N, CA, C and O atoms as a GROMACS GRO file, in nm:
protein
  264
    1MET      N    1  16.715  -1.692 -12.065
    1MET     CA    2  16.646  -1.656 -11.944
    1MET      C    3  16.597  -1.782 -11.872
    1MET      O    4  16.478  -1.793 -11.840
    2THR      N    5  16.683  -1.873 -11.847
    2THR     CA    6  16.642  -1.994 -11.777
    2THR      C    7  16.665  -1.976 -11.628
    2THR      O    8  16.747  -1.895 -11.585
    3ARG      N    9  16.592  -2.052 -11.554
    3ARG     CA   10  16.602  -2.042 -11.410
    3ARG      C   11  16.690  -2.153 -11.354
    3ARG      O   12  16.702  -2.167 -11.232
    4GLY      N   13  16.751  -2.229 -11.438
    4GLY     CA   14  16.835  -2.338 -11.390
    4GLY      C   15  16.751  -2.442 -11.320
    4GLY      O   16  16.643  -2.479 -11.368
    5ASN      N   17  16.800  -2.489 -11.208
    5ASN     CA   18  16.724  -2.592 -11.136
    5ASN      C   19  16.639  -2.531 -11.024
    5ASN      O   20  16.589  -2.604 -10.938
    6GLN      N   21  16.624  -2.402 -11.023
    6GLN     CA   22  16.546  -2.337 -10.918
    6GLN      C   23  16.401  -2.384 -10.919
    6GLN      O   24  16.341  -2.405 -10.813
    7ARG      N   25  16.345  -2.400 -11.037
    7ARG     CA   26  16.206  -2.444 -11.048
    7ARG      C   27  16.190  -2.583 -10.985
    7ARG      O   28  16.094  -2.608 -10.913
    8GLU      N   29  16.285  -2.671 -11.013
    8GLU     CA   30  16.278  -2.806 -10.957
    8GLU      C   31  16.295  -2.802 -10.804
    8GLU      O   32  16.226  -2.875 -10.733
    9GLN      N   33  16.385  -2.720 -10.755
    9GLN     CA   34  16.404  -2.707 -10.610
    9GLN      C   35  16.279  -2.651 -10.544
    9GLN      O   36  16.240  -2.698 -10.436
   10ASP      N   37  16.215  -2.554 -10.605
   10ASP     CA   38  16.091  -2.498 -10.551
   10ASP      C   39  15.981  -2.603 -10.548
   10ASP      O   40  15.903  -2.610 -10.453
   11ARG      N   41  15.976  -2.684 -10.651
   11ARG     CA   42  15.875  -2.790 -10.658
   11ARG      C   43  15.897  -2.891 -10.545
   11ARG      O   44  15.801  -2.932 -10.479
   12GLN      N   45  16.022  -2.930 -10.522
   12GLN     CA   46  16.053  -3.025 -10.415
   12GLN      C   47  16.021  -2.965 -10.278
   12GLN      O   48  15.969  -3.034 -10.189
   13LYS      N   49  16.052  -2.838 -10.261
   13LYS     CA   50  16.023  -2.769 -10.136
   13LYS      C   51  15.872  -2.766 -10.110
   13LYS      O   52  15.828  -2.789  -9.997
   14ALA      N   53  15.795  -2.738 -10.212
   14ALA     CA   54  15.649  -2.734 -10.201
   14ALA      C   55  15.594  -2.872 -10.167
   14ALA      O   56  15.500  -2.884 -10.088
   15GLN      N   57  15.651  -2.977 -10.226
   15GLN     CA   58  15.606  -3.112 -10.197
   15GLN      C   59  15.634  -3.149 -10.051
   15GLN      O   60  15.550  -3.211  -9.986
   16LYS      N   61  15.750  -3.111 -10.001
   16LYS     CA   62  15.784  -3.139  -9.861
   16LYS      C   63  15.688  -3.066  -9.768
   16LYS      O   64  15.641  -3.122  -9.669
   17LYS      N   65  15.660  -2.940  -9.800
   17LYS     CA   66  15.570  -2.860  -9.719
   17LYS      C   67  15.429  -2.920  -9.718
   17LYS      O   68  15.364  -2.926  -9.614
   18ALA      N   69  15.383  -2.964  -9.834
   18ALA     CA   70  15.250  -3.024  -9.845
   18ALA      C   71  15.244  -3.155  -9.767
   18ALA      O   72  15.143  -3.184  -9.703
   19ALA      N   73  15.350  -3.233  -9.772
   19ALA     CA   74  15.353  -3.360  -9.700
   19ALA      C   75  15.352  -3.336  -9.549
   19ALA      O   76  15.287  -3.409  -9.475
   20ALA      N   77  15.424  -3.234  -9.503
   20ALA     CA   78  15.427  -3.203  -9.361
   20ALA      C   79  15.291  -3.153  -9.314
   20ALA      O   80  15.247  -3.188  -9.204
   21ALA      N   81  15.224  -3.074  -9.395
   21ALA     CA   82  15.093  -3.021  -9.358
   21ALA      C   83  14.987  -3.129  -9.361
   21ALA      O   84  14.888  -3.123  -9.288
   22LYS      N   85  15.006  -3.228  -9.445
   22LYS     CA   86  14.907  -3.335  -9.459
   22LYS      C   87  14.899  -3.418  -9.331
   22LYS      O   88  14.792  -3.465  -9.295
   23GLY      N   89  15.011  -3.437  -9.264
   23GLY     CA   90  15.015  -3.519  -9.143
   23GLY      C   91  14.960  -3.449  -9.021
   23GLY      O   92  14.926  -3.514  -8.922
   24LYS      N   93  14.952  -3.316  -9.026
   24LYS     CA   94  14.904  -3.241  -8.910
   24LYS      C   95  14.752  -3.247  -8.901
   24LYS      O   96  14.684  -3.226  -9.001
   25PRO      N   97  14.700  -3.275  -8.783
   25PRO     CA   98  14.554  -3.272  -8.770
   25PRO      C   99  14.505  -3.128  -8.768
   25PRO      O  100  14.569  -3.039  -8.712
   26LYS      N  101  14.391  -3.105  -8.830
   26LYS     CA  102  14.332  -2.972  -8.832
   26LYS      C  103  14.269  -2.943  -8.696
   26LYS      O  104  14.223  -3.034  -8.626
   27GLU      N  105  14.267  -2.817  -8.659
   27GLU     CA  106  14.205  -2.778  -8.534
   27GLU      C  107  14.054  -2.770  -8.555
   27GLU      O  108  14.007  -2.709  -8.651
   28SER      N  109  13.979  -2.832  -8.466
   28SER     CA  110  13.834  -2.831  -8.482
   28SER      C  111  13.779  -2.692  -8.452
   28SER      O  112  13.846  -2.611  -8.388
   29ALA      N  113  13.659  -2.667  -8.497
   29ALA     CA  114  13.596  -2.536  -8.476
   29ALA      C  115  13.576  -2.509  -8.327
   29ALA      O  116  13.591  -2.396  -8.282
   30ALA      N  117  13.542  -2.612  -8.251
   30ALA     CA  118  13.520  -2.594  -8.107
   30ALA      C  119  13.652  -2.559  -8.038
   30ALA      O  120  13.656  -2.469  -7.953
   31ASN      N  121  13.759  -2.630  -8.074
   31ASN     CA  122  13.888  -2.600  -8.013
   31ASN      C  123  13.938  -2.463  -8.052
   31ASN      O  124  13.997  -2.391  -7.971
   32LEU      N  125  13.913  -2.426  -8.176
   32LEU     CA  126  13.955  -2.294  -8.224
   32LEU      C  127  13.881  -2.185  -8.147
   32LEU      O  128  13.942  -2.086  -8.107
   33ALA      N  129  13.753  -2.202  -8.127
   33ALA     CA  130  13.673  -2.103  -8.054
   33ALA      C  131  13.721  -2.093  -7.908
   33ALA      O  132  13.733  -1.982  -7.855
   34LYS      N  133  13.749  -2.207  -7.845
   34LYS     CA  134  13.798  -2.207  -7.707
   34LYS      C  135  13.932  -2.136  -7.698
   34LYS      O  136  13.956  -2.057  -7.606
   35ARG      N  137  14.021  -2.164  -7.794
   35ARG     CA  138  14.153  -2.103  -7.792
   35ARG      C  139  14.143  -1.952  -7.812
   35ARG      O  140  14.212  -1.875  -7.745
   36LYS      N  141  14.057  -1.910  -7.905
   36LYS     CA  142  14.039  -1.767  -7.929
   36LYS      C  143  13.983  -1.697  -7.805
   36LYS      O  144  14.026  -1.586  -7.772
   37GLU      N  145  13.888  -1.761  -7.738
   37GLU     CA  146  13.830  -1.702  -7.617
   37GLU      C  147  13.934  -1.693  -7.505
   37GLU      O  148  13.941  -1.592  -7.434
   38ALA      N  149  14.016  -1.797  -7.490
   38ALA     CA  150  14.120  -1.795  -7.389
   38ALA      C  151  14.222  -1.685  -7.418
   38ALA      O  152  14.266  -1.614  -7.327
   39ASP      N  153  14.259  -1.670  -7.544
   39ASP     CA  154  14.353  -1.564  -7.583
   39ASP      C  155  14.292  -1.427  -7.556
   39ASP      O  156  14.361  -1.336  -7.509
   40ALA      N  157  14.164  -1.411  -7.585
   40ALA     CA  158  14.096  -1.284  -7.561
   40ALA      C  159  14.091  -1.253  -7.412
   40ALA      O  160  14.110  -1.138  -7.372
   41ASP      N  161  14.067  -1.354  -7.329
   41ASP     CA  162  14.065  -1.333  -7.184
   41ASP      C  163  14.201  -1.286  -7.134
   41ASP      O  164  14.209  -1.197  -7.049
   42ILE      N  165  14.307  -1.346  -7.186
   42ILE     CA  166  14.442  -1.307  -7.146
   42ILE      C  167  14.469  -1.162  -7.184
   42ILE      O  168  14.522  -1.085  -7.105
   43LEU      N  169  14.431  -1.125  -7.306
   43LEU     CA  170  14.452  -0.987  -7.351
   43LEU      C  171  14.368  -0.888  -7.270
   43LEU      O  172  14.415  -0.778  -7.240
   44ARG      N  173  14.245  -0.926  -7.235
   44ARG     CA  174  14.161  -0.838  -7.153
   44ARG      C  175  14.225  -0.816  -7.016
   44ARG      O  176  14.224  -0.704  -6.964
   45ALA      N  177  14.279  -0.923  -6.958
   45ALA     CA  178  14.343  -0.912  -6.826
   45ALA      C  179  14.466  -0.820  -6.835
   45ALA      O  180  14.489  -0.738  -6.746
   46LYS      N  181  14.544  -0.835  -6.941
   46LYS     CA  182  14.661  -0.749  -6.959
   46LYS      C  183  14.621  -0.603  -6.974
   46LYS      O  184  14.684  -0.515  -6.916
   47GLN      N  185  14.515  -0.578  -7.052
   47GLN     CA  186  14.468  -0.441  -7.073
   47GLN      C  187  14.417  -0.381  -6.943
   47GLN      O  188  14.444  -0.264  -6.913
   48LYS      N  189  14.344  -0.459  -6.864
   48LYS     CA  190  14.291  -0.411  -6.736
   48LYS      C  191  14.406  -0.374  -6.642
   48LYS      O  192  14.401  -0.271  -6.576
   49LYS      N  193  14.508  -0.460  -6.637
   49LYS     CA  194  14.623  -0.434  -6.552
   49LYS      C  195  14.695  -0.306  -6.597
   49LYS      O  196  14.737  -0.225  -6.514
   50LYS      N  197  14.708  -0.289  -6.726
   50LYS     CA  198  14.774  -0.171  -6.780
   50LYS      C  199  14.697  -0.044  -6.744
   50LYS      O  200  14.756   0.057  -6.707
   51GLU      N  201  14.565  -0.050  -6.756
   51GLU     CA  202  14.482   0.064  -6.720
   51GLU      C  203  14.491   0.096  -6.571
   51GLU      O  204  14.496   0.213  -6.532
   52GLU      N  205  14.494  -0.009  -6.487
   52GLU     CA  206  14.507   0.012  -6.342
   52GLU      C  207  14.641   0.075  -6.309
   52GLU      O  208  14.649   0.165  -6.225
   53ASP      N  209  14.746   0.028  -6.374
   53ASP     CA  210  14.879   0.085  -6.350
   53ASP      C  211  14.884   0.232  -6.393
   53ASP      O  212  14.944   0.315  -6.325
   54ALA      N  213  14.820   0.263  -6.505
   54ALA     CA  214  14.816   0.401  -6.552
   54ALA      C  215  14.738   0.489  -6.455
   54ALA      O  216  14.777   0.603  -6.430
   55ALA      N  217  14.629   0.436  -6.400
   55ALA     CA  218  14.548   0.511  -6.303
   55ALA      C  219  14.629   0.536  -6.176
   55ALA      O  220  14.625   0.646  -6.120
   56LYS      N  221  14.702   0.436  -6.131
   56LYS     CA  222  14.785   0.452  -6.012
   56LYS      C  223  14.893   0.556  -6.034
   56LYS      O  224  14.921   0.639  -5.948
   57ALA      N  225  14.954   0.552  -6.153
   57ALA     CA  226  15.059   0.647  -6.184
   57ALA      C  227  15.003   0.789  -6.191
   57ALA      O  228  15.067   0.884  -6.146
   58ALA      N  229  14.882   0.803  -6.246
   58ALA     CA  230  14.819   0.935  -6.255
   58ALA      C  231  14.782   0.984  -6.115
   58ALA      O  232  14.796   1.102  -6.086
   59ALA      N  233  14.735   0.894  -6.030
   59ALA     CA  234  14.699   0.932  -5.894
   59ALA      C  235  14.824   0.971  -5.815
   59ALA      O  236  14.821   1.066  -5.737
   60ALA      N  237  14.932   0.899  -5.836
   60ALA     CA  238  15.056   0.931  -5.768
   60ALA      C  239  15.110   1.065  -5.816
   60ALA      O  240  15.163   1.143  -5.736
   61ALA      N  241  15.098   1.091  -5.943
   61ALA     CA  242  15.148   1.216  -6.000
   61ALA      C  243  15.065   1.334  -5.949
   61ALA      O  244  15.121   1.440  -5.917
   62SER      N  245  14.934   1.318  -5.942
   62SER     CA  246  14.849   1.428  -5.894
   62SER      C  247  14.863   1.444  -5.743
   62SER      O  248  14.849   1.555  -5.692
   63GLY      N  249  14.891   1.337  -5.672
   63GLY     CA  250  14.911   1.345  -5.528
   63GLY      C  251  15.040   1.414  -5.492
   63GLY      O  252  15.048   1.480  -5.388
   64SER      N  253  15.142   1.398  -5.573
   64SER     CA  254  15.271   1.460  -5.543
   64SER      C  255  15.275   1.606  -5.582
   64SER      O  256  15.363   1.680  -5.538
   65ASN      N  257  15.180   1.649  -5.665
   65ASN     CA  258  15.174   1.789  -5.708
   65ASN      C  259  15.113   1.879  -5.602
   65ASN      O  260  15.129   2.001  -5.609
   66LYS      N  261  15.044   1.824  -5.504
   66LYS     CA  262  14.976   1.904  -5.401
   66LYS      C  263  15.071   1.952  -5.296
   66LYS      O  264  15.031   2.021  -5.203
   0.00000   0.00000   0.00000
């Protein structure tokens, strides 16, 4: 029940991944908060537009029924 060289390949892959992550700068808490707020604003705008479109469609549907 040997795994052949799979264990060694997995180890090398993990080392490469760790080395790549080591060079990346971490996102600061302030930048993370700003990014999250900006993303939330975008989603709120999309939701508002969707609700407005639904209201228009409902108004058009009720207007055509008369």
